[in-house]
C-alpha positions in Angstrom: -53.2 40.9 -23.6 -54.8 43.6 -25.8 -58.4 43.4 -26.4 -60.7 45.5 -28.5 -64.4 45.3 -28.0 -66.9 46.8 -30.8 -64.6 49.6 -31.4 -65.9 52.5 -33.2 -64.1 55.9 -33.8 -64.8 58.9 -36.1 -63.1 62.2 -36.1 -65.0 65.4 -35.2 -66.9 66.7 -38.3 -66.8 63.2 -40.1 -69.9 61.1 -40.2 -68.1 58.2 -41.6 -66.1 56.3 -38.9 -62.4 55.5 -39.4 -62.6 52.5 -37.0 -66.2 50.7 -37.6 -67.1 48.2 -35.1 -64.0 46.1 -34.9 -63.1 43.4 -32.3 -59.9 41.4 -31.9 -57.5 40.1 -29.4 -53.7 40.3 -29.3 -51.9 38.0 -27.2 -48.8 38.9 -25.3 -45.4 38.3 -27.0 -44.4 38.6 -30.5 -44.0 41.2 -33.3 -47.1 42.0 -35.1 -47.3 43.7 -38.4 -50.3 46.0 -38.8 -50.8 46.4 -42.5 -53.2 48.5 -44.6 -53.5 51.0 -47.3 -53.0 54.7 -46.5 -56.3 56.0 -44.8 -57.4 52.5 -43.7 -57.3 53.6 -40.0 -53.9 52.0 -38.9 -52.6 55.0 -37.2 -56.0 55.6 -35.6 -56.1 52.3 -34.3 -52.7 52.5 -32.6 -53.7 55.8 -30.6 -56.9 54.2 -29.7 -55.0 51.2 -28.3 -52.5 53.6 -26.5 -55.4 55.4 -24.9 -54.8 58.8 -26.9 -58.1 58.7 -28.5 -61.6 58.3 -27.1 -63.7 55.7 -29.1 -67.3 56.7 -30.0 -68.1 53.0 -29.0 -66.6 50.0 -27.4 -63.0 50.0 -25.8 -59.4 48.9 -25.7 -58.0 47.1 -22.8 -54.6 46.2 -21.8 -54.6 43.1 -19.3 -58.1 43.8 -18.5 -57.7 47.7 -17.8 -59.2 50.2 -20.2 -56.2 52.1 -21.9 -58.4 55.3 -22.2 -58.2 55.7 -18.4 -54.5 56.6 -18.8 -53.6 55.1 -15.4 -50.1 55.3 -14.2 -49.4 51.7 -14.2 -50.9 51.1 -17.6 -48.8 54.0 -19.2 -45.7 52.5 -17.6 -46.5 49.4 -19.8 -46.7 50.9 -23.1 -44.8 53.4 -25.4 -45.9 54.7 -28.8 -43.6 56.0 -31.4 -45.7 58.1 -33.7 -45.0 58.9 -37.3 -44.4 62.5 -36.9 -43.3 63.9 -33.6 -41.0 66.6 -32.2 -38.3 66.2 -29.5 -37.3 69.0 -27.1 -34.1 71.3 -27.8 -32.3 69.7 -24.8 -29.3 67.3 -24.3 -29.9 63.5 -24.7 -28.9 62.7 -21.1 -31.7 65.3 -19.7 -34.3 63.9 -21.9 -33.6 60.0 -20.9 -33.4 61.1 -17.3 -36.8 62.4 -17.5 -38.2 59.3 -19.3 -36.6 57.0 -16.7 -39.1 58.5 -14.1 -42.0 56.9 -16.0 -40.6 53.9 -17.4 -39.1 51.6 -14.5 -37.4 49.0 -16.9 -35.4 51.7 -18.6 -32.2 50.5 -19.6 -29.2 52.9 -20.4 -27.3 50.1 -21.7 -30.0 49.1 -24.1 -30.2 52.7 -25.2 -26.3 53.3 -25.7 -26.5 50.0 -27.9 -29.2 51.0 -30.0 -27.9 54.4 -30.7 -24.5 53.0 -31.5 -26.2 50.7 -34.0 -27.3 53.9 -35.7 -24.1 55.6 -35.3 -24.9 57.8 -32.6 -22.3 58.2 -29.8 -21.9 60.3 -26.7 -24.3 63.0 -25.6 -25.8 65.6 -28.1 -28.7 68.1 -28.5 -32.0 66.6 -29.7 -32.9 69.8 -31.2 -29.9 69.7 -33.5 -31.1 66.6 -35.3 -32.7 66.3 -38.6 -36.1 64.5 -38.9 -34.7 61.2 -39.8 -32.2 61.3 -37.1 -34.8 62.2 -34.4 -36.7 59.1 -35.6 -33.9 57.0 -35.1 -33.0 58.4 -31.6 -36.7 58.2 -30.4 -37.0 54.7 -31.5 -33.8 53.8 -29.6 -35.4 55.6 -26.3 -38.7 53.5 -26.8 -36.9 50.3 -27.1 -34.7 51.1 -24.0 -37.9 51.8 -22.1 -38.4 48.0 -22.3 -42.2 48.6 -22.1 -44.3 45.3 -22.4 -46.1 47.0 -25.1 -44.5 49.0 -28.0 -46.5 50.8 -30.8 -44.7 52.0 -33.7 -46.5 53.9 -36.6 -44.5 53.7 -39.9 -41.0 53.6 -38.3 -39.2 53.0 -41.5 -40.6 56.1 -43.5 -37.5 58.2 -44.0 -34.9 55.8 -43.5 -32.4 54.9 -45.8 -31.6 51.3 -46.6 -28.6 50.7 -44.3 -31.0 52.3 -41.4 -33.8 50.0 -42.3 -31.4 47.0 -42.0 -30.4 48.5 -38.5 -33.9 48.9 -37.5 -34.6 45.3 -38.3 -31.5 44.2 -36.4 -32.2 45.8 -33.1 -35.8 45.3 -33.0 -35.3 41.3 -33.5 -32.3 41.5 -30.7 -34.5 43.4 -28.1 -37.6 41.0 -28.3 -38.4 38.7 -25.4 -41.5 36.4 -24.6 -43.0 39.2 -22.7 -42.9 41.9 -25.0 -45.3 42.8 -27.7 -44.5 45.1 -30.6 -47.1 46.2 -32.9 -45.6 47.9 -36.1 -48.0 49.8 -38.5 -46.6 50.3 -41.9 -47.7 50.2 -45.6 -44.0 49.4 -46.4 -44.6 45.7 -46.3 -41.1 44.8 -47.5 -39.4 46.6 -44.7 -41.0 44.5 -41.6 -41.2 41.1 -43.7 -38.3 39.5 -41.9 -39.5 40.7 -38.5 -43.2 40.0 -38.0 -44.6 36.9 -36.3 -48.3 37.9 -36.8 -50.2 39.9 -39.3 -53.0 42.2 -38.8 -54.5 43.6 -42.2 -56.8 46.5 -42.2 -59.1 47.7 -44.9 -62.2 49.7 -45.3 -62.3 50.6 -41.5 -62.3 46.8 -40.5 -59.6 44.0 -39.5 -59.8 41.6 -42.6 -57.1 39.2 -41.1 -55.7 38.8 -37.8 -53.4 35.5 -37.9 -49.9 34.2 -36.9 -47.3 33.4 -39.6 -47.3 29.5 -38.9 -51.3 29.6 -39.3 -50.8 31.5 -42.7 -48.1 29.1 -43.4 -50.5 26.1 -42.7 -53.3 27.3 -44.9 -51.7 29.1 -47.8 -48.6 28.5 -50.0 -46.9 31.4 -52.0 -45.0 30.6 -55.1 -43.8 31.8 -58.5 -44.7 30.0 -61.5 -45.5 29.9 -65.1 -47.5 27.0 -65.1 -51.1 27.7 -66.5 -52.5 25.0 -64.4 -51.3 26.2 -61.0 -52.2 29.8 -62.3 -55.8 28.9 -62.8 -56.1 27.4 -59.4 -54.8 30.4 -57.5 -56.8 32.4 -54.9 -54.8 35.4 -56.1 -52.3 35.9 -58.9 -50.0 38.8 -59.4 -47.8 39.0 -62.6 -44.0 39.6 -61.9 -40.8 39.7 -63.9 -39.8 36.3 -63.0 -43.3 34.9 -63.9 -46.6 35.1 -61.8 -46.5 35.1 -58.1 -49.7 33.0 -56.7 -51.1 32.3 -53.6 -52.8 28.9 -53.5 -54.4 26.6 -50.6 -51.9 24.5 -48.7 -52.9 21.0 -49.0 -50.1 19.9 -46.5 -47.4 18.7 -48.9 -45.7 22.1 -49.2 -44.3 24.8 -47.2 -43.3 28.2 -48.5 -42.4 31.5 -46.9 -45.4 34.0 -46.5 -45.4 36.7 -49.5 -46.8 39.5 -47.4 -47.4 41.6 -50.4 -49.5 38.8 -52.1 -51.2 38.0 -48.7 -52.3 41.6 -48.6 -53.7 41.9 -51.9 -55.8 38.6 -51.2 -56.9 39.7 -47.9 -58.1 43.4 -49.1 -59.2 42.3 -52.5 -61.1 39.1 -51.7 -61.9 39.1 -47.9 -64.5 36.6 -47.8 -62.3 34.3 -49.8 -59.7 34.9 -47.0 -62.1 33.9 -44.4 -63.2 30.7 -46.0 -59.4 29.7 -46.2 -58.9 30.0 -42.6 -62.2 28.0 -41.6 -61.8 24.8 -40.0 -61.9 21.8 -41.0 -58.2 21.6 -42.1 -57.0 23.7 -45.2 -58.6 23.5 -48.5 -56.8 21.8 -51.2 -55.9 23.1 -54.7 -58.2 20.2 -55.9 -61.5 21.8 -54.4 -63.8 22.9 -57.3 -64.5 26.2 -55.8 -61.0 27.2 -56.1 -60.4 26.1 -59.6 -60.7 29.6 -61.0 -58.6 32.7 -60.7 -60.7 35.3 -58.9 -58.7 38.2 -60.7 
């Protein structure tokens, strides 16, 4: 389990913190989508989780151990794929031989299958690859490491449409109950079919940390031209097919989660979002406090 306690971080020379006194827990197992606008602190949070940055206050623990200590047993349990990185100008086989020393569950077979899903075959020089190819190869290596925790920062940036489809396919096929993957992205549609839990960041804070089933139990997302329904919406977004709306779930309807609409609701009306998930059970569309569109 990952736990952040009163986590605060500011880069040197900046008085305003990028992460400001946040606390949250992430249970083991599942794919988490870490969503937020550019500059919200998503990448910084991943680096803090990985222990690559030192918080000003607070700490992040993985299974009770402070990740900033960078203990060998903790490092063997996690791997991060940054948005930007370089690979050495050596053969793939030599690089993976080095990686195997640090990750005891590294699988050559998993690596081969993942690489083939992106069209890579045999041994090749990592230095001869384009940036997009390097990203694909490094993601395959990260998956083959089979760490209980995998952190991925904007993994679909720079990938073409077929590669994004391959990414979703091999991520889904490599999941186990013991593995946790956190994918930071502002490309919501690229991960919408994958994620099982949603973390949304805005203004240096976590404004939502819920599972997809929890969200479905409390909210419905539909497209409509019905003025009465639109008037009851928690959030409404005009669309070419009508108006996409988020409304409280009164227990009679189950819909897929519209991550874009959820993101807009959470970042524009965080207080309203918090009330939606309060207990007792979900608010209904007849509740008077929700009979007007907050837009």
